DRENDO-1510 file (C-alpha; in Angstrom, 1 decimal, always signed):
<recs>
REC; n; res; u; v; w
REC; 1; MET; +0.0; +0.0; +0.0 .
REC; 2; SER; +1.5; +3.3; -0.9 .
REC; 3; GLY; +1.0; +7.0; -0.3 .
REC; 4; HIS; -0.5; +9.4; -2.8 .
REC; 5; ASP; +0.6; +12.7; -1.5 .
REC; 6; HIS; +2.5; +14.0; -4.5 .
REC; 7; HIS; +2.5; +17.7; -3.7 .
REC; 8; GLY; +6.3; +18.0; -4.1 .
REC; 9; ALA; +6.3; +16.3; -7.5 .
REC; 10; GLY; +4.2; +18.8; -9.3 .
REC; 11; GLN; +5.2; +22.1; -7.7 .
REC; 12; LEU; +8.5; +22.7; -9.5 .
REC; 13; ALA; +9.8; +26.3; -9.6 .
REC; 14; ASP; +10.8; +27.4; -13.1 .
REC; 15; HIS; +14.3; +28.8; -12.9 .
REC; 16; ARG; +15.0; +28.9; -16.6 .
REC; 17; ASN; +14.8; +32.7; -17.0 .
REC; 18; ARG; +17.1; +33.3; -14.0 .
REC; 19; LEU; +19.6; +30.8; -15.4 .
REC; 20; MET; +19.5; +32.3; -18.9 .
REC; 21; ILE; +20.2; +35.8; -17.6 .
REC; 22; VAL; +23.2; +34.6; -15.5 .
REC; 23; LEU; +24.5; +32.5; -18.4 .
REC; 24; ALA; +24.5; +35.5; -20.7 .
REC; 25; ILE; +26.3; +37.6; -18.1 .
REC; 26; THR; +28.9; +34.9; -17.4 .
REC; 27; ALA; +29.5; +34.4; -21.1 .
REC; 28; THR; +30.1; +38.1; -21.5 .
REC; 29; ILE; +32.5; +38.2; -18.6 .
REC; 30; LEU; +34.4; +35.2; -20.0 .
REC; 31; ILE; +35.0; +37.1; -23.3 .
REC; 32; VAL; +36.1; +40.2; -21.4 .
REC; 33; GLU; +38.5; +38.3; -19.2 .
REC; 34; VAL; +40.0; +36.3; -22.1 .
REC; 35; ILE; +40.8; +39.6; -23.7 .
REC; 36; GLY; +42.1; +40.9; -20.4 .
REC; 37; ALA; +44.4; +37.9; -19.8 .
REC; 38; VAL; +45.9; +38.4; -23.3 .
REC; 39; VAL; +46.4; +42.1; -22.8 .
REC; 40; SER; +47.8; +41.9; -19.2 .
REC; 41; GLY; +49.5; +38.5; -19.2 .
REC; 42; SER; +47.9; +37.8; -15.8 .
REC; 43; LEU; +47.6; +34.2; -14.6 .
REC; 44; ALA; +44.9; +35.2; -12.2 .
REC; 45; LEU; +42.8; +36.5; -15.1 .
REC; 46; VAL; +43.6; +33.3; -17.0 .
REC; 47; ALA; +42.4; +31.2; -14.0 .
REC; 48; ASP; +39.3; +33.3; -13.6 .
REC; 49; ALA; +38.6; +33.1; -17.3 .
REC; 50; GLY; +39.1; +29.3; -17.2 .
REC; 51; HIS; +36.7; +29.2; -14.3 .
REC; 52; MET; +34.2; +31.3; -16.3 .
REC; 53; LEU; +34.5; +28.8; -19.2 .
REC; 54; THR; +33.5; +25.9; -16.9 .
REC; 55; ASP; +30.7; +28.1; -15.5 .
REC; 56; VAL; +29.3; +28.7; -18.9 .
REC; 57; ALA; +29.3; +25.0; -19.5 .
REC; 58; GLY; +27.9; +24.3; -16.0 .
REC; 59; LEU; +25.2; +27.0; -16.3 .
REC; 60; SER; +24.2; +25.6; -19.7 .
REC; 61; LEU; +23.8; +22.2; -18.0 .
REC; 62; ALA; +21.8; +23.8; -15.2 .
REC; 63; TRP; +19.5; +25.5; -17.7 .
REC; 64; VAL; +19.0; +22.2; -19.6 .
REC; 65; ALA; +18.3; +20.4; -16.3 .
REC; 66; SER; +15.8; +23.1; -15.4 .
REC; 67; VAL; +14.0; +22.6; -18.7 .
REC; 68; LEU; +14.0; +18.8; -18.4 .
REC; 69; ALA; +12.6; +19.1; -14.8 .
REC; 70; GLN; +9.5; +20.8; -16.2 .
REC; 71; ARG; +8.6; +17.8; -18.4 .
REC; 72; PRO; +5.7; +15.7; -17.3 .
REC; 73; VAL; +6.0; +12.3; -15.8 .
REC; 74; THR; +5.3; +9.2; -18.0 .
REC; 75; LEU; +4.9; +5.5; -17.5 .
REC; 76; ALA; +8.5; +5.1; -18.6 .
REC; 77; ARG; +9.8; +7.8; -16.3 .
REC; 78; THR; +7.5; +7.9; -13.3 .
REC; 79; TRP; +9.6; +10.7; -11.7 .
REC; 80; GLY; +10.0; +12.6; -14.9 .
REC; 81; PHE; +13.4; +14.2; -15.2 .
REC; 82; ARG; +13.6; +15.3; -11.6 .
REC; 83; ARG; +17.0; +13.7; -11.1 .
REC; 84; ALA; +18.5; +15.8; -14.0 .
REC; 85; GLU; +19.3; +18.5; -11.5 .
REC; 86; VAL; +21.5; +16.1; -9.5 .
REC; 87; LEU; +23.3; +14.9; -12.7 .
REC; 88; ALA; +23.9; +18.5; -13.7 .
REC; 89; ALA; +25.3; +19.4; -10.2 .
REC; 90; ALA; +27.6; +16.4; -10.2 .
REC; 91; GLY; +28.9; +17.2; -13.7 .
REC; 92; GLN; +29.6; +20.8; -12.7 .
REC; 93; ALA; +31.4; +19.8; -9.5 .
REC; 94; ALA; +33.6; +17.3; -11.4 .
REC; 95; VAL; +34.6; +20.0; -13.9 .
REC; 96; LEU; +35.2; +22.6; -11.3 .
REC; 97; LEU; +37.4; +20.2; -9.3 .
REC; 98; ALA; +39.6; +19.7; -12.4 .
REC; 99; VAL; +39.9; +23.4; -13.0 .
REC; 100; GLY; +40.8; +24.1; -9.4 .
REC; 101; GLY; +43.6; +21.5; -9.5 .
REC; 102; PHE; +45.0; +23.0; -12.7 .
REC; 103; VAL; +45.0; +26.5; -11.2 .
REC; 104; LEU; +46.8; +25.4; -8.1 .
REC; 105; VAL; +49.5; +23.6; -10.0 .
REC; 106; GLU; +50.1; +26.5; -12.4 .
REC; 107; GLY; +50.0; +29.0; -9.6 .
REC; 108; VAL; +52.8; +27.2; -7.7 .
REC; 109; ARG; +54.9; +27.1; -10.9 .
REC; 110; ARG; +54.5; +30.9; -11.4 .
REC; 111; LEU; +55.5; +31.6; -7.8 .
REC; 112; PHE; +59.0; +30.4; -8.8 .
REC; 113; ASP; +59.0; +32.0; -12.2 .
REC; 114; PRO; +56.7; +35.1; -12.2 .
REC; 115; PRO; +56.2; +36.8; -15.6 .
REC; 116; GLU; +55.6; +40.5; -16.2 .
REC; 117; VAL; +52.0; +41.5; -15.5 .
REC; 118; ALA; +50.2; +44.7; -16.6 .
REC; 119; SER; +48.5; +45.7; -13.4 .
REC; 120; THR; +46.3; +48.5; -14.9 .
REC; 121; ALA; +44.7; +46.0; -17.3 .
REC; 122; MET; +44.2; +43.6; -14.5 .
REC; 123; LEU; +42.3; +46.3; -12.5 .
REC; 124; ILE; +40.1; +47.2; -15.4 .
REC; 125; PHE; +39.1; +43.7; -16.5 .
REC; 126; GLY; +38.9; +42.4; -12.9 .
REC; 127; GLY; +36.5; +45.2; -12.0 .
REC; 128; VAL; +34.3; +44.4; -15.0 .
REC; 129; GLY; +34.2; +40.7; -13.9 .
REC; 130; LEU; +33.3; +41.6; -10.4 .
REC; 131; ALA; +30.5; +43.9; -11.5 .
REC; 132; GLY; +29.0; +41.1; -13.7 .
REC; 133; ASN; +29.4; +38.5; -10.9 .
REC; 134; MET; +27.5; +40.7; -8.4 .
REC; 135; ILE; +24.6; +41.0; -10.9 .
REC; 136; GLY; +24.6; +37.3; -11.3 .
REC; 137; ILE; +24.5; +36.8; -7.5 .
REC; 138; ALA; +21.6; +39.1; -7.2 .
REC; 139; VAL; +19.7; +37.2; -9.9 .
REC; 140; LEU; +20.2; +33.8; -8.3 .
REC; 141; ALA; +20.2; +34.7; -4.6 .
REC; 142; GLY; +16.4; +34.1; -4.1 .
REC; 143; SER; +16.4; +30.6; -5.5 .
REC; 144; ARG; +19.8; +29.2; -4.4 .
REC; 145; SER; +18.4; +26.9; -1.7 .
REC; 146; GLU; +15.6; +25.3; -3.8 .
REC; 147; ASN; +17.6; +22.4; -5.3 .
REC; 148; LEU; +21.2; +21.2; -5.9 .
REC; 149; ASN; +21.1; +22.5; -9.4 .
REC; 150; MET; +20.4; +26.1; -8.4 .
REC; 151; ARG; +22.8; +25.8; -5.5 .
REC; 152; ALA; +25.6; +24.7; -7.9 .
REC; 153; ALA; +24.9; +27.6; -10.2 .
REC; 154; PHE; +24.9; +30.1; -7.3 .
REC; 155; LEU; +28.1; +28.7; -5.9 .
REC; 156; GLU; +29.8; +29.0; -9.2 .
REC; 157; VAL; +28.9; +32.7; -9.5 .
REC; 158; VAL; +30.0; +33.4; -5.9 .
REC; 159; ASN; +33.3; +31.7; -6.6 .
REC; 160; ASP; +33.7; +33.8; -9.7 .
REC; 161; ALA; +33.1; +37.0; -7.6 .
REC; 162; LEU; +35.7; +35.9; -5.0 .
REC; 163; GLY; +38.1; +35.2; -7.9 .
REC; 164; SER; +37.5; +38.7; -9.3 .
REC; 165; VAL; +38.2; +40.2; -5.8 .
REC; 166; ALA; +41.5; +38.2; -5.7 .
REC; 167; VAL; +42.4; +39.6; -9.2 .
REC; 168; LEU; +41.7; +43.1; -8.1 .
REC; 169; VAL; +43.8; +42.7; -4.9 .
REC; 170; ALA; +46.7; +41.3; -6.8 .
REC; 171; ALA; +46.5; +44.1; -9.4 .
REC; 172; ALA; +46.6; +46.7; -6.6 .
REC; 173; VAL; +49.6; +45.0; -4.9 .
REC; 174; ILE; +51.5; +44.8; -8.2 .
REC; 175; ALA; +50.7; +48.5; -9.1 .
REC; 176; VAL; +51.8; +49.7; -5.7 .
REC; 177; SER; +54.8; +47.5; -4.9 .
REC; 178; GLY; +55.7; +45.9; -8.2 .
REC; 179; TRP; +55.6; +42.4; -6.6 .
REC; 180; SER; +54.6; +40.3; -9.6 .
REC; 181; ARG; +54.2; +37.1; -7.6 .
REC; 182; ALA; +50.9; +38.6; -6.3 .
REC; 183; ASP; +49.3; +37.4; -9.5 .
REC; 184; ALA; +50.3; +33.8; -9.0 .
REC; 185; LEU; +49.2; +34.1; -5.3 .
REC; 186; ALA; +45.8; +35.4; -6.4 .
REC; 187; SER; +45.4; +32.4; -8.7 .
REC; 188; LEU; +46.2; +30.1; -5.8 .
REC; 189; VAL; +43.5; +31.8; -3.8 .
REC; 190; ILE; +41.0; +31.3; -6.6 .
REC; 191; GLY; +41.9; +27.6; -6.7 .
REC; 192; ALA; +41.6; +27.3; -2.9 .
REC; 193; LEU; +38.1; +28.9; -3.1 .
REC; 194; ILE; +37.0; +26.5; -5.8 .
REC; 195; ILE; +38.0; +23.1; -4.3 .
REC; 196; PRO; +36.4; +22.9; -0.8 .
REC; 197; ARG; +32.9; +24.0; -1.9 .
REC; 198; THR; +33.2; +21.8; -5.0 .
REC; 199; LEU; +34.0; +18.7; -3.0 .
REC; 200; LYS; +31.0; +19.3; -0.7 .
REC; 201; LEU; +28.7; +19.7; -3.7 .
REC; 202; LEU; +30.1; +16.6; -5.4 .
REC; 203; ARG; +29.7; +14.5; -2.2 .
REC; 204; GLU; +26.1; +15.6; -1.8 .
REC; 205; SER; +25.3; +14.8; -5.5 .
REC; 206; VAL; +27.0; +11.4; -5.3 .
REC; 207; ASP; +25.0; +10.6; -2.1 .
REC; 208; VAL; +21.8; +11.1; -4.1 .
REC; 209; LEU; +23.0; +9.1; -7.0 .
REC; 210; LEU; +24.0; +6.3; -4.7 .
REC; 211; GLU; +20.5; +6.4; -3.1 .
REC; 212; SER; +21.9; +7.1; +0.3 .
REC; 213; THR; +19.5; +7.9; +3.2 .
REC; 214; PRO; +18.6; +11.6; +2.9 .
REC; 215; LYS; +20.7; +13.9; +5.1 .
REC; 216; GLY; +18.9; +14.6; +8.4 .
REC; 217; LEU; +16.6; +11.6; +8.2 .
REC; 218; ARG; +17.5; +9.0; +10.8 .
REC; 219; LEU; +15.9; +5.6; +10.0 .
REC; 220; SER; +16.3; +4.5; +13.6 .
REC; 221; GLU; +14.0; +7.3; +14.7 .
REC; 222; VAL; +11.6; +6.5; +11.9 .
REC; 223; ARG; +11.4; +2.9; +13.1 .
REC; 224; GLU; +10.8; +4.0; +16.7 .
REC; 225; HIS; +7.9; +6.3; +15.7 .
REC; 226; LEU; +6.3; +3.7; +13.5 .
REC; 227; LEU; +6.5; +1.1; +16.3 .
REC; 228; THR; +4.6; +3.4; +18.7 .
REC; 229; VAL; +1.5; +3.2; +16.4 .
REC; 230; ALA; -1.2; +0.8; +17.8 .
REC; 231; HIS; -1.3; -2.7; +16.2 .
REC; 232; VAL; +2.3; -2.3; +14.7 .
REC; 233; ARG; +4.5; -5.2; +15.9 .
REC; 234; ALA; +7.6; -4.8; +13.8 .
REC; 235; VAL; +9.2; -2.8; +11.0 .
REC; 236; HIS; +11.8; -4.2; +8.5 .
REC; 237; ASP; +13.1; -3.6; +5.0 .
REC; 238; LEU; +13.1; +0.1; +5.9 .
REC; 239; HIS; +14.7; +2.1; +3.1 .
REC; 240; ALA; +14.8; +5.8; +2.3 .
REC; 241; THR; +16.3; +7.5; -0.7 .
REC; 242; GLN; +16.1; +10.9; -2.4 .
REC; 243; VAL; +14.9; +11.4; -6.0 .
REC; 244; ALA; +15.9; +15.0; -6.1 .
REC; 245; THR; +16.1; +18.0; -3.7 .
REC; 246; GLY; +13.0; +18.1; -1.5 .
REC; 247; LEU; +11.8; +14.8; -2.7 .
REC; 248; PRO; +12.6; +12.0; -0.2 .
REC; 249; VAL; +10.9; +8.6; -0.6 .
REC; 250; LEU; +10.5; +5.8; +1.9 .
REC; 251; THR; +9.5; +2.1; +1.8 .
REC; 252; ALA; +8.9; -0.2; +4.7 .
REC; 253; HIS; +7.5; -3.6; +5.5 .
REC; 254; VAL; +5.2; -3.3; +8.6 .
REC; 255; VAL; +4.1; -6.3; +10.6 .
REC; 256; VAL; +0.7; -5.8; +12.2 .
REC; 257; ASP; -1.8; -7.7; +14.3 .
REC; 258; ASP; -3.4; -10.5; +12.3 .
REC; 259; SER; -6.8; -9.1; +13.3 .
REC; 260; CYS; -6.1; -6.0; +11.2 .
REC; 261; PHE; -6.6; -8.1; +8.0 .
REC; 262; HIS; -10.1; -9.2; +9.1 .
REC; 263; ASP; -11.7; -6.2; +10.8 .
REC; 264; GLY; -11.1; -3.6; +8.1 .
REC; 265; HIS; -8.6; -1.6; +10.1 .
REC; 266; LEU; -5.8; -1.5; +7.5 .
REC; 267; PRO; -6.9; +1.6; +5.6 .
REC; 268; SER; -7.1; +3.8; +8.7 .
REC; 269; LEU; -3.8; +2.3; +9.9 .
REC; 270; LEU; -2.1; +3.2; +6.6 .
REC; 271; ASP; -3.4; +6.8; +7.0 .
REC; 272; GLU; -2.0; +7.0; +10.5 .
REC; 273; LEU; +1.4; +5.7; +9.5 .
REC; 274; GLN; +1.8; +8.0; +6.5 .
REC; 275; GLN; +0.6; +11.0; +8.6 .
REC; 276; CYS; +3.4; +10.0; +11.0 .
REC; 277; LEU; +6.0; +10.0; +8.3 .
REC; 278; ALA; +4.8; +13.2; +6.7 .
REC; 279; GLY; +4.3; +15.1; +10.0 .
REC; 280; HIS; +7.4; +14.0; +11.9 .
REC; 281; PHE; +9.9; +13.5; +9.1 .
REC; 282; ASP; +8.6; +15.5; +6.1 .
REC; 283; VAL; +8.4; +12.4; +3.9 .
REC; 284; GLY; +5.3; +12.7; +1.7 .
REC; 285; HIS; +6.1; +9.8; -0.6 .
REC; 286; SER; +6.0; +6.5; +1.2 .
REC; 287; THR; +5.2; +2.9; +0.3 .
REC; 288; ILE; +4.1; +0.6; +3.1 .
REC; 289; GLN; +3.6; -3.2; +2.8 .
REC; 290; PHE; +1.5; -4.6; +5.6 .
REC; 291; GLU; +2.3; -8.2; +6.7 .
REC; 292; ALA; +0.9; -10.6; +9.2 .
REC; 293; GLY; +3.3; -12.1; +11.8 .
REC; 294; SER; +3.2; -15.5; +10.0 .
REC; 295; HIS; +4.5; -13.9; +6.8 .
REC; 296; ALA; +8.0; -13.7; +8.0 .
REC; 297; ALA; +8.7; -17.3; +7.0 .
REC; 298; HIS; +7.9; -16.5; +3.4 .
REC; 299; GLU; +10.2; -13.5; +3.1 .
REC; 300; PRO; +13.0; -14.3; +0.5 .
REC; 301; SER; +15.6; -12.5; +2.6 .
REC; 302; ALA; +15.8; -10.6; +5.9 .
REC; 303; HIS; +16.7; -7.0; +6.0 .
REC; 304; PRO; +16.8; -4.6; +8.9 .
</recs>
């Protein structure tokens, strides 16, 4: 017997316009910073432009995922394309991790062999990049916590803004003191900003893809709550996964009194159990299989 509370599945926010605006801004900044890197010879601008390039690809993925998420469910895809947001977030994280590693390696190399850098050009192009990033942050700020896809997009723009700040600081140091290693140091800062957040996002995305128990949902507590309901004798084969952000699903085998199968009590018991799951644990999609105590001998395998 399963639950039919599908509120979360149908109420998807449409973020396509926001993503398209930020994508256009990011692509513009990319072109500007490539020109700036050529003019100034700055590794920090090269690193930021490389980050921008991955962001353009990542935001494009995010936009495609947002489009796919709006498609209706079918018998072949009963959850529609809800998991597209997780795939897009994982892809963005993997690419960002590679870029961060490259920037760190190249930054260390340039610390030992710093080239000449045009600080004035760095200031100009870094300032343009920061201005564009701030606009992108403002566009995405209101929807950054709604799903992994939007969170990935927001993190990319924030990282870009921090990278632009690093470029500006390095340019100012070079202009004032002539210490050209500041450019390589700024690129290392950009790499250090990229990697920790990227690892966290990648871990969360992989957890969803591996169908791990959703973060914050303790199955031991779920079991305890279900066992407090009258007529429930045991709970086994308890599993919880997450289709996408805000869409946890749970399945369980619930052993009840034999009398429940004869006195018509099962429908009200199902309602009570699913209200317990939705009210205490915010799980609106649950599938519960009722069993009599004697059924245990017919189970093909035993699971906790």
